[in-house]
C-alpha positions as CSV (number, residue, x, y, z in Angstrom):
1,M,-107.2,-245.7,-201.2
2,D,-103.4,-244.6,-200.9
3,I,-101.6,-244.0,-204.1
4,T,-98.6,-242.0,-204.9
5,L,-97.8,-240.1,-208.1
6,N,-94.3,-238.7,-209.2
7,I,-94.1,-235.6,-211.5
8,G,-90.5,-235.4,-212.5
9,G,-88.4,-233.3,-215.1
10,E,-85.9,-230.4,-215.5
11,A,-86.3,-227.0,-213.5
12,G,-88.4,-224.6,-215.6
13,Q,-90.7,-227.2,-216.8
14,G,-93.5,-226.6,-214.7
15,I,-93.3,-229.7,-212.5
16,D,-94.6,-227.7,-209.3
17,T,-97.3,-226.4,-211.3
18,I,-98.5,-230.0,-212.3
19,G,-98.0,-230.9,-208.9
20,D,-100.0,-228.1,-207.4
21,L,-102.7,-228.8,-209.9
22,L,-103.0,-232.4,-209.0
23,T,-103.0,-231.7,-205.4
24,Q,-105.6,-228.9,-205.6
25,V,-107.9,-231.3,-207.6
26,F,-107.6,-234.2,-205.0
27,V,-107.9,-232.1,-202.2
28,Q,-111.1,-230.1,-203.6
29,S,-112.4,-233.6,-204.1
30,G,-112.2,-234.4,-200.4
31,F,-108.8,-236.5,-200.0
32,Y,-105.7,-235.9,-197.8
33,T,-102.6,-235.4,-199.7
34,F,-98.9,-235.2,-198.7
35,T,-96.3,-233.7,-201.0
36,V,-92.5,-233.8,-200.9
37,K,-90.3,-231.9,-203.4
38,D,-87.0,-232.8,-204.4
39,F,-84.9,-230.3,-206.5
40,E,-81.6,-229.5,-207.3
41,S,-79.9,-226.0,-206.4
42,R,-80.1,-224.8,-209.9
43,I,-82.4,-222.5,-211.9
44,R,-82.7,-224.3,-215.1
45,G,-82.1,-228.1,-216.1
46,G,-81.3,-231.2,-213.9
47,Y,-83.8,-233.7,-212.4
48,N,-86.3,-232.4,-210.1
49,F,-89.6,-233.8,-208.9
50,S,-92.8,-233.6,-206.8
51,Q,-94.1,-236.6,-205.1
52,I,-97.8,-236.6,-204.2
53,R,-99.3,-239.3,-201.7
54,I,-103.3,-239.3,-202.1
55,S,-105.3,-241.2,-199.3
56,D,-108.8,-241.5,-197.9
57,S,-106.9,-241.3,-194.5
58,P,-104.4,-238.7,-192.9
59,V,-101.0,-239.0,-194.2
60,H,-97.8,-237.3,-192.8
61,A,-95.0,-238.8,-194.6
62,P,-93.8,-240.1,-198.2
63,V,-93.4,-243.7,-199.1
64,D,-91.0,-245.4,-201.2
65,D,-93.3,-247.2,-203.7
66,I,-94.7,-245.0,-206.8
67,D,-97.8,-246.0,-208.5
68,L,-97.7,-243.3,-211.4
69,I,-94.8,-241.3,-212.7
70,V,-95.5,-238.5,-215.1
71,A,-92.1,-237.6,-217.0
72,L,-91.2,-234.3,-218.7
73,S,-87.9,-235.2,-219.4
74,H,-85.7,-238.6,-220.1
75,D,-84.0,-238.6,-216.8
76,A,-87.7,-238.3,-215.1
77,I,-88.6,-241.5,-216.8
78,V,-85.8,-243.7,-215.7
79,G,-85.2,-241.7,-212.5
80,K,-87.7,-243.4,-210.4
81,R,-88.5,-246.4,-212.4
82,N,-87.0,-248.7,-210.0
83,Q,-89.6,-247.7,-207.4
84,L,-92.6,-248.0,-209.6
85,V,-94.7,-250.8,-208.2
86,D,-96.1,-253.8,-210.5
87,G,-99.0,-252.4,-212.4
88,G,-97.7,-249.0,-212.2
89,V,-97.9,-246.5,-215.0
90,I,-95.4,-244.1,-216.5
91,I,-96.9,-241.0,-218.5
92,F,-94.4,-239.2,-220.6
93,N,-94.5,-236.5,-223.5
94,N,-94.4,-238.4,-226.8
95,T,-91.9,-236.3,-227.9
96,I,-89.3,-237.8,-225.8
97,D,-87.1,-240.5,-227.1
98,F,-87.5,-243.6,-225.1
99,E,-87.6,-247.1,-227.0
100,E,-88.4,-249.4,-223.8
101,L,-92.1,-249.1,-224.3
102,D,-94.3,-251.9,-222.8
103,A,-98.0,-252.2,-221.4
104,C,-97.0,-249.5,-218.4
105,H,-95.5,-246.9,-220.5
106,Y,-97.8,-244.1,-222.0
107,P,-96.3,-241.8,-224.5
108,A,-99.1,-239.1,-224.5
109,P,-99.3,-236.1,-226.9
110,L,-98.9,-233.4,-223.9
111,E,-97.4,-230.6,-225.8
112,K,-99.2,-231.3,-229.1
113,T,-102.5,-231.2,-227.1
114,A,-101.4,-227.8,-225.4
115,K,-100.8,-226.2,-228.7
116,E,-103.7,-227.4,-230.5
117,V,-106.3,-227.3,-228.0
118,G,-105.2,-224.3,-225.6
119,G,-103.1,-222.5,-228.2
120,N,-100.1,-222.3,-225.4
121,I,-97.5,-225.0,-224.6
122,R,-97.6,-223.7,-221.3
123,M,-100.9,-225.7,-220.7
124,M,-98.9,-229.0,-221.0
125,N,-99.6,-229.1,-217.1
126,A,-103.2,-229.2,-217.9
127,A,-102.7,-231.8,-220.2
128,A,-100.8,-233.7,-217.9
129,L,-103.6,-233.6,-215.4
130,G,-106.0,-234.9,-217.9
131,A,-103.9,-237.8,-218.5
132,V,-103.4,-238.8,-214.8
133,L,-107.1,-238.5,-214.0
134,A,-107.8,-240.9,-217.1
135,V,-105.7,-243.6,-216.0
136,T,-107.0,-243.5,-212.4
137,K,-110.4,-243.6,-213.9
138,F,-111.1,-240.3,-211.8
139,P,-114.5,-238.3,-212.6
140,F,-113.6,-235.4,-214.7
141,K,-116.5,-233.4,-213.4
142,L,-114.6,-233.3,-210.1
143,A,-111.7,-231.9,-211.7
144,D,-113.6,-229.5,-213.8
145,E,-114.9,-227.9,-210.6
146,A,-111.3,-227.9,-209.1
147,L,-109.7,-226.3,-212.2
148,T,-112.2,-223.6,-212.4
149,G,-111.5,-222.6,-208.7
150,I,-108.1,-222.8,-209.4
151,F,-107.7,-220.6,-212.4
152,L,-110.8,-218.3,-212.1
153,R,-108.6,-215.2,-210.7
154,K,-107.1,-215.4,-214.1
155,G,-110.3,-214.9,-216.1
156,R,-112.8,-217.1,-217.6
157,K,-111.0,-217.4,-221.0
158,I,-107.8,-219.1,-219.2
159,V,-110.1,-221.5,-217.2
160,D,-112.0,-222.5,-220.3
161,A,-108.6,-223.1,-222.1
162,N,-107.4,-225.2,-219.1
163,V,-110.4,-227.2,-219.1
164,E,-110.4,-228.0,-222.6
165,V,-106.8,-229.0,-222.6
166,A,-107.3,-231.3,-219.7
167,K,-110.5,-233.0,-221.1
168,A,-109.2,-233.3,-224.4
169,L,-106.4,-235.4,-223.3
170,Y,-108.6,-237.2,-220.7
171,D,-110.9,-238.2,-223.6
172,L,-108.0,-239.4,-225.8
173,T,-106.4,-241.2,-222.8
174,M,-109.6,-242.9,-221.9
175,E,-110.1,-244.0,-225.4
176,K,-106.4,-245.1,-226.4
177,W,-105.0,-246.4,-223.2
178,T,-105.1,-250.0,-222.9
179,G,-102.6,-250.5,-219.9
180,P,-103.3,-251.3,-216.3
181,C,-105.6,-248.8,-214.3
182,V,-103.4,-247.4,-211.4
183,Q,-106.6,-247.0,-209.4
184,D,-110.2,-247.4,-210.3
185,M,-111.9,-244.1,-208.9
186,S,-114.6,-244.0,-211.3
187,D,-117.1,-244.4,-208.6
188,V,-115.7,-241.8,-206.3
189,K,-118.1,-238.9,-205.5
190,T,-116.1,-237.1,-202.9
191,G,-113.4,-238.2,-200.3
192,P,-113.9,-237.9,-196.5
193,C,-111.4,-235.0,-196.0
194,K,-112.9,-231.8,-195.2
195,D,-109.5,-229.8,-194.7
196,R,-108.9,-227.8,-197.6
197,L,-106.0,-225.5,-196.5
198,I,-103.0,-226.3,-198.2
199,V,-99.8,-225.4,-196.7
200,T,-96.2,-225.9,-196.3
201,G,-94.1,-225.9,-192.9
202,N,-92.9,-222.2,-194.0
203,R,-96.3,-221.1,-194.5
204,A,-97.6,-222.4,-191.3
205,I,-94.6,-220.7,-189.6
206,A,-95.6,-217.5,-191.3
207,L,-99.4,-217.5,-190.7
208,G,-98.4,-218.4,-186.9
209,A,-96.2,-215.3,-186.5
210,M,-98.6,-212.9,-188.2
211,A,-101.6,-214.3,-185.9
212,A,-99.1,-213.8,-183.0
213,N,-99.2,-210.0,-183.9
214,L,-95.7,-210.0,-185.4
215,K,-94.6,-206.3,-186.1
216,W,-91.1,-206.6,-187.6
217,M,-89.0,-209.2,-189.4
218,S,-85.9,-208.8,-191.1
219,S,-84.2,-211.7,-193.1
220,Y,-81.5,-212.2,-195.7
221,P,-82.6,-215.0,-198.1
222,M,-81.5,-218.4,-197.5
223,S,-83.0,-221.8,-198.6
224,P,-85.1,-223.3,-197.3
225,S,-86.5,-220.5,-195.0
226,T,-87.0,-217.8,-197.9
227,A,-90.7,-218.7,-198.6
228,C,-91.8,-218.0,-194.9
229,F,-89.9,-214.5,-195.2
230,Q,-91.9,-213.8,-198.4
231,D,-95.5,-214.9,-197.1
232,V,-94.9,-212.4,-194.1
233,V,-93.6,-209.7,-196.9
234,S,-96.7,-210.4,-199.0
235,N,-99.0,-209.5,-196.2
236,A,-96.9,-206.9,-194.6
237,Q,-98.6,-203.7,-195.7
238,R,-102.2,-205.3,-195.0
239,L,-101.3,-206.1,-191.5
240,K,-98.7,-203.1,-190.8
241,I,-95.9,-205.2,-190.4
242,G,-92.3,-203.9,-190.9
243,T,-90.1,-205.9,-193.2
244,L,-86.7,-205.7,-194.7
245,Q,-84.5,-207.9,-197.0
246,T,-81.3,-207.0,-195.1
247,E,-77.6,-207.0,-196.6
248,D,-76.6,-209.9,-194.3
249,E,-77.5,-212.1,-191.5
250,I,-75.8,-209.9,-189.0
251,A,-77.9,-207.0,-190.0
252,S,-81.0,-209.1,-189.8
253,I,-80.6,-210.3,-186.5
254,T,-79.5,-206.8,-184.8
255,M,-82.2,-204.8,-186.4
256,A,-84.7,-207.6,-185.0
257,I,-83.3,-207.2,-181.6
258,G,-83.7,-203.0,-182.1
259,A,-87.2,-203.5,-183.1
260,S,-87.8,-205.8,-180.0
261,F,-86.3,-203.4,-177.7
262,A,-88.5,-200.5,-179.1
263,G,-91.6,-202.7,-178.3
264,A,-92.3,-204.7,-181.5
265,R,-92.6,-208.6,-181.5
266,S,-89.8,-209.4,-183.8
267,M,-88.5,-212.6,-185.8
268,V,-85.9,-213.5,-188.2
269,T,-85.7,-216.4,-191.0
270,T,-82.6,-218.3,-192.0
271,S,-80.9,-221.5,-192.4
272,G,-77.9,-222.7,-190.5
273,G,-75.2,-221.2,-192.5
274,G,-77.0,-218.0,-191.8
275,F,-77.6,-218.7,-188.4
276,S,-73.7,-218.9,-187.8
277,L,-73.4,-215.6,-188.8
278,M,-76.0,-214.5,-186.2
279,V,-74.6,-216.1,-183.0
280,E,-73.0,-212.8,-181.7
281,G,-76.4,-211.1,-182.0
282,L,-77.8,-214.0,-180.3
283,G,-75.8,-213.3,-177.4
284,L,-76.6,-209.8,-177.4
285,A,-80.4,-210.5,-177.2
286,A,-79.6,-212.9,-174.4
287,M,-77.5,-210.2,-172.4
288,T,-79.8,-207.4,-173.0
289,E,-82.9,-209.8,-172.2
290,T,-84.5,-208.8,-175.4
291,P,-87.3,-211.1,-176.6
292,I,-86.7,-212.7,-180.1
293,V,-87.9,-215.5,-182.4
294,I,-85.5,-217.2,-184.8
295,Y,-86.6,-219.8,-187.2
296,N,-83.9,-221.9,-188.6
297,A,-84.9,-224.2,-191.6
298,Q,-82.1,-226.6,-191.5
299,R,-80.1,-227.9,-194.5
300,P,-77.1,-230.2,-194.6
301,G,-73.8,-228.5,-193.9
302,P,-71.0,-227.5,-193.2
303,S,-70.8,-224.6,-195.5
304,T,-72.8,-224.3,-198.5
305,G,-73.6,-228.0,-198.3
306,L,-76.9,-229.0,-200.0
307,P,-78.9,-226.0,-200.0
308,T,-82.0,-227.6,-201.1
309,R,-81.9,-231.0,-199.2
310,T,-82.7,-231.8,-195.8
311,E,-81.1,-232.5,-192.5
312,Q,-81.3,-232.2,-188.7
313,A,-77.7,-231.4,-188.0
314,D,-78.1,-227.9,-186.3
315,L,-79.5,-229.0,-182.9
316,L,-76.4,-229.0,-180.8
317,F,-74.8,-225.9,-182.4
318,M,-77.9,-223.9,-181.7
319,L,-78.1,-225.3,-178.2
320,T,-74.7,-224.1,-177.2
321,S,-74.3,-221.1,-179.9
322,S,-72.9,-217.8,-178.5
323,Q,-70.3,-217.8,-175.5
324,G,-71.2,-217.8,-172.1
325,E,-74.2,-219.5,-170.3
326,F,-77.8,-218.4,-170.8
327,P,-81.1,-219.9,-171.1
328,R,-82.8,-220.2,-174.3
329,I,-85.8,-222.1,-175.7
330,M,-86.1,-224.4,-178.7
331,L,-88.9,-225.7,-180.4
332,A,-89.2,-228.0,-183.3
333,P,-92.7,-228.5,-185.0
334,K,-93.5,-232.0,-186.4
335,D,-95.6,-230.6,-189.3
336,P,-97.7,-227.6,-190.3
337,I,-100.5,-228.1,-187.8
338,E,-98.3,-228.3,-185.1
339,A,-96.1,-225.2,-186.7
340,F,-98.9,-222.8,-186.6
341,E,-99.5,-223.3,-182.6
342,T,-95.7,-223.5,-181.8
343,T,-94.9,-220.2,-183.6
344,T,-97.8,-218.5,-181.7
345,R,-96.4,-220.1,-178.5
346,A,-92.9,-219.0,-179.2
347,F,-93.6,-215.2,-179.3
348,N,-95.3,-215.7,-175.8
349,L,-92.4,-217.7,-174.4
350,A,-90.1,-215.1,-175.8
351,D,-92.2,-212.2,-174.0
352,R,-92.8,-214.0,-170.9
353,F,-89.3,-214.9,-170.1
354,Q,-87.3,-212.3,-172.3
355,V,-85.3,-214.9,-173.8
356,P,-84.5,-215.9,-177.4
357,V,-86.7,-218.7,-178.8
358,M,-85.5,-220.7,-181.8
359,I,-87.6,-222.9,-183.9
360,L,-86.0,-225.7,-185.9
361,G,-87.6,-226.8,-189.0
362,D,-85.7,-228.4,-192.0
363,Q,-86.0,-228.4,-195.9
364,Y,-88.4,-231.5,-195.7
365,F,-90.7,-229.7,-193.1
366,S,-90.3,-226.4,-194.7
367,D,-91.3,-227.4,-198.4
368,S,-93.6,-230.4,-197.9
369,V,-97.3,-229.8,-198.4
370,M,-100.4,-231.0,-197.1
371,N,-104.2,-230.2,-196.4
372,V,-105.0,-229.1,-193.0
373,P,-107.8,-227.7,-190.8
374,R,-108.1,-224.0,-191.2
375,F,-106.0,-222.2,-188.5
376,D,-108.4,-220.3,-186.1
377,S,-106.4,-217.0,-185.4
378,S,-109.4,-216.0,-183.0
379,K,-107.9,-218.4,-180.5
380,V,-104.5,-217.2,-180.5
381,K,-103.8,-215.7,-177.0
382,I,-101.4,-212.8,-176.8
383,D,-99.0,-212.5,-173.6
384,R,-96.5,-209.9,-173.6
385,G,-95.1,-210.9,-170.4
386,K,-94.2,-209.0,-167.1
387,R,-94.7,-205.1,-167.8
388,A,-93.4,-202.4,-165.9
389,P,-96.3,-200.8,-164.0
390,E,-97.6,-197.2,-164.8
391,K,-96.9,-196.0,-161.6
392,M,-93.5,-196.7,-159.6
393,S,-92.2,-195.5,-156.2
394,E,-88.7,-196.1,-157.2
395,P,-86.5,-195.5,-160.4
396,Y,-87.3,-197.9,-163.4
397,G,-84.6,-200.7,-163.3
398,R,-84.8,-202.8,-166.6
399,Y,-82.9,-205.8,-165.0
400,K,-84.4,-205.5,-161.5
401,L,-83.6,-208.8,-159.6
402,S,-86.6,-210.7,-158.9
403,E,-87.6,-214.3,-157.6
404,D,-88.5,-215.8,-161.1
405,G,-85.4,-213.9,-162.9
406,V,-87.8,-211.9,-165.0
407,S,-87.7,-208.1,-164.8
408,P,-90.8,-206.0,-165.7
409,I,-90.0,-204.4,-169.2
410,A,-90.6,-201.1,-170.5
411,F,-89.6,-199.7,-173.8
412,P,-87.8,-196.5,-174.8
413,G,-90.3,-193.9,-175.0
414,D,-92.7,-195.0,-172.1
415,K,-93.7,-192.3,-169.9
416,G,-91.7,-191.9,-166.8
417,R,-89.3,-194.6,-167.8
418,F,-85.5,-194.2,-168.5
419,V,-84.6,-197.5,-170.5
420,V,-81.1,-198.5,-170.5
421,A,-79.5,-201.7,-171.9
422,S,-76.2,-203.0,-172.7
423,G,-74.5,-205.9,-174.1
424,N,-71.9,-205.8,-170.9
425,V,-72.5,-206.9,-167.4
426,H,-74.9,-204.5,-166.1
427,L,-76.4,-203.2,-163.0
428,E,-80.2,-203.5,-162.2
429,D,-80.6,-200.0,-163.8
430,G,-78.8,-201.6,-166.8
431,H,-75.3,-199.4,-166.4
432,L,-72.0,-201.1,-167.1
433,T,-70.4,-203.0,-164.0
434,E,-67.6,-205.2,-163.2
435,D,-68.5,-205.8,-159.7
436,P,-68.2,-209.7,-158.9
437,E,-71.1,-209.8,-156.8
438,M,-73.4,-208.1,-159.3
439,R,-72.0,-210.6,-162.0
440,N,-73.0,-213.3,-159.6
441,A,-76.7,-212.0,-159.1
442,M,-77.2,-211.6,-163.1
443,V,-76.0,-215.0,-164.0
444,E,-78.2,-216.5,-161.2
445,K,-80.8,-214.1,-162.6
446,F,-80.7,-216.1,-165.9
447,M,-80.7,-219.2,-164.3
448,K,-83.7,-218.6,-162.0
449,K,-85.9,-218.6,-165.3
450,I,-85.2,-222.2,-166.2
451,P,-87.5,-224.0,-163.7
452,Y,-90.3,-221.5,-164.8
453,I,-89.6,-222.2,-168.5
454,L,-89.8,-225.9,-168.1
455,K,-93.3,-225.5,-166.3
456,A,-94.4,-223.5,-169.3
457,L,-93.2,-226.0,-172.1
458,N,-95.1,-228.6,-173.3
459,P,-94.4,-232.4,-172.5
460,P,-93.4,-234.9,-175.2
461,E,-96.2,-237.0,-176.9
462,V,-96.5,-240.8,-176.9
463,F,-98.0,-242.4,-179.8
464,G,-99.2,-245.9,-180.1
465,G,-99.7,-246.5,-176.3
466,R,-97.7,-246.7,-173.2
467,G,-95.7,-249.8,-172.0
468,A,-94.5,-251.0,-175.5
469,E,-91.3,-253.1,-175.6
470,T,-89.5,-250.9,-178.2
471,T,-89.9,-247.0,-178.2
472,L,-88.9,-245.2,-181.1
473,L,-87.5,-241.3,-179.8
474,T,-87.9,-238.6,-182.5
475,W,-87.9,-234.8,-182.8
476,G,-89.2,-232.4,-185.1
477,S,-90.0,-233.6,-188.5
478,T,-89.2,-237.4,-188.3
479,W,-92.2,-237.8,-186.5
480,G,-94.4,-238.6,-189.7
481,A,-92.2,-241.5,-190.9
482,A,-91.9,-243.0,-187.3
483,N,-95.3,-242.5,-186.6
484,E,-96.8,-244.4,-189.7
485,A,-93.6,-247.2,-189.1
486,V,-95.1,-247.6,-185.7
487,K,-98.6,-248.1,-187.0
488,R,-97.7,-250.7,-189.7
489,L,-95.4,-252.7,-187.2
490,S,-98.3,-252.3,-184.5
491,N,-100.8,-254.0,-187.0
492,K,-98.3,-256.7,-187.3
493,G,-98.3,-257.6,-183.6
494,V,-95.1,-256.0,-182.6
495,S,-95.1,-254.0,-179.5
496,I,-93.8,-250.7,-180.3
497,N,-94.5,-247.0,-179.3
498,L,-93.1,-243.4,-180.3
499,L,-92.1,-240.9,-177.7
500,H,-91.8,-237.4,-179.6
501,Y,-90.4,-234.2,-178.7
502,C,-91.5,-230.8,-180.1
503,D,-90.2,-228.6,-177.2
504,V,-86.7,-230.0,-177.3
505,F,-84.7,-227.3,-174.8
506,P,-84.8,-226.9,-171.8
507,L,-85.5,-230.7,-172.0
508,K,-88.4,-232.1,-169.8
509,T,-87.3,-235.4,-168.6
510,H,-90.0,-237.1,-166.6
511,T,-91.7,-238.6,-169.6
512,L,-88.4,-239.5,-171.0
513,T,-87.3,-241.3,-167.8
514,E,-90.5,-243.3,-167.7
515,A,-90.3,-244.4,-171.4
516,F,-86.6,-245.6,-170.8
517,N,-87.7,-247.5,-167.7
518,D,-90.9,-249.1,-169.5
519,A,-89.2,-250.2,-172.5
520,K,-86.7,-252.8,-173.2
521,R,-85.2,-251.3,-176.2
522,V,-85.2,-247.4,-176.9
523,V,-84.3,-246.4,-180.7
524,A,-83.2,-242.8,-181.8
525,V,-84.5,-241.8,-185.1
526,E,-82.7,-238.8,-186.4
527,Q,-82.0,-237.2,-189.8
528,N,-78.2,-236.5,-188.9
529,A,-75.1,-238.6,-188.5
530,T,-74.5,-238.5,-184.7
531,S,-78.0,-238.9,-183.2
532,Q,-77.9,-235.3,-181.9
533,F,-80.9,-235.5,-179.5
534,A,-79.8,-238.9,-178.2
535,K,-76.8,-237.2,-177.0
536,L,-78.8,-234.2,-175.7
537,V,-80.8,-236.8,-173.7
538,R,-77.7,-238.5,-172.4
539,M,-76.2,-235.3,-171.5
540,E,-79.4,-234.0,-169.3
541,T,-80.2,-237.5,-168.1
542,G,-77.4,-239.9,-168.3
543,L,-80.0,-242.4,-170.3
544,T,-78.4,-243.9,-173.3
545,V,-80.6,-245.3,-176.1
546,D,-79.9,-248.8,-177.6
547,Q,-80.2,-248.5,-181.2
548,H,-79.6,-245.6,-183.5
549,I,-81.4,-244.7,-186.7
550,N,-79.7,-242.1,-188.9
551,K,-80.4,-240.8,-192.5
552,Y,-78.0,-238.1,-193.6
553,D,-78.2,-238.3,-197.5
554,G,-80.4,-235.1,-197.6
555,R,-83.4,-237.1,-198.9
556,P,-86.4,-237.4,-196.6
557,M,-87.0,-240.3,-194.0
558,T,-89.7,-242.9,-195.0
559,P,-91.5,-245.6,-193.1
560,R,-89.8,-248.2,-194.9
561,F,-86.4,-246.8,-194.2
562,I,-87.3,-247.0,-190.4
563,M,-88.9,-250.6,-190.7
564,D,-85.7,-251.7,-192.6
565,R,-83.3,-250.4,-190.1
566,L,-85.4,-251.8,-187.1
567,R,-85.5,-255.3,-188.9
568,E,-81.7,-255.3,-188.8
569,G,-81.9,-254.5,-185.2
570,G,-84.0,-257.7,-184.9
571,I,-87.5,-255.7,-184.6
572,S,-89.8,-257.0,-187.7
């Protein structure tokens, strides 16, 4: 089974609520789900939708074909109609004036049922749920159990009212609907999936940070990263985490640097425009060798760009941000499962090497929803790096020269330690200097870290087996669509695989060189216009890809988009 539902309407009509209800019903019933959200940068009106893919096997990307549309506005009826499959169904509220009725269009009394049965128009979402379940012939008993779990925290009365509304329209639709059945699920007892934790990329980042013993987060809200900050704030009191919504992004990063200097694991969340303001602070963290984690949920730019859309166009900017030369680490998790582990690792890497660690997401990664195995925080290991010993035979030097470039760290207030730090070039004890020999020594100290960082980073992953004629090269969130394209083409007999990077900088090149040597054709797949990761590969290795697949309209990559571009390049 693999079906896609699209719930569309205006902002404020409860589209997310219907989508969340459907997601939870199918997850509770044992199915894999993947949801993308498309919304305009406005509070009311416009055309917005949630698109849910439901399958009996794992899914990691949206598809272009839609099996069922739930429309709460006229725009939602026509907005995705061209993607409706043959035999697909459109359910819309019967108060919407729409004359082009045929066997695939069902004017359902969503509003009327919510008012008459539930006594509240807000229960239209439960009514819509009932209609969807009926045209898929999904057993209502499973939905009843799921709805009870969803609404129980609001009280038994709310549970009963929503169940009654959903059941009323379910029964009416089963009786009146004579159109096609989207998917006959009448014999479904339960699906194969046991994973019932429903998370976004943003939430996985937040959970990973909290599991890594985050103790300070300061952020200025900026879409699409804001939900990550909100998740941490909602748990801050219970977990004793200091949080602050600052007046701007400059304040957020400098506060986080200060908290880290005092010994607290610290993080900031932002998007590209906000990170632009943080660049000077990034340099301060680098010069003072203060560990910090920065999460950039990318969106299309420049300037305000498309605040609620997706893009992977900040890679080279983050790679070269701030003046001067210094080591940094950049990680780009492909999905919420990897995001949790990547975030816990980010804090350990920041502490071990005393460098800024930057996590790159994007709106697609940040807001997409999937059900995953529960994260086991008991397995998270905390590595605070090289600490200054309690007893020392000489005065403490915060920037003591060492073989690996990492100095033992102490924090202000530590007994017997006088900690001095500066954004200027400094001596080993932290005091300022302009001595050319010491300048050389401190730059070389920075650079000594890089080989050790490279050893600590994860290598890229190969999906689809080695030795294929065509290799797709991806990083971050484009993995899901690319991996599914590889599977589909492989099933057709095409010799193709996928080389994917999460740890994007410093760049581990061994597997990369092997892949270029083995494949006849290497294709870069990126959500930007200029193939920024391919440029990084060329800059670091001299290797050049053979084809570029780029998407930069702000909408997510899909398997079909990739397959169509490969076909244009002679691969099908």
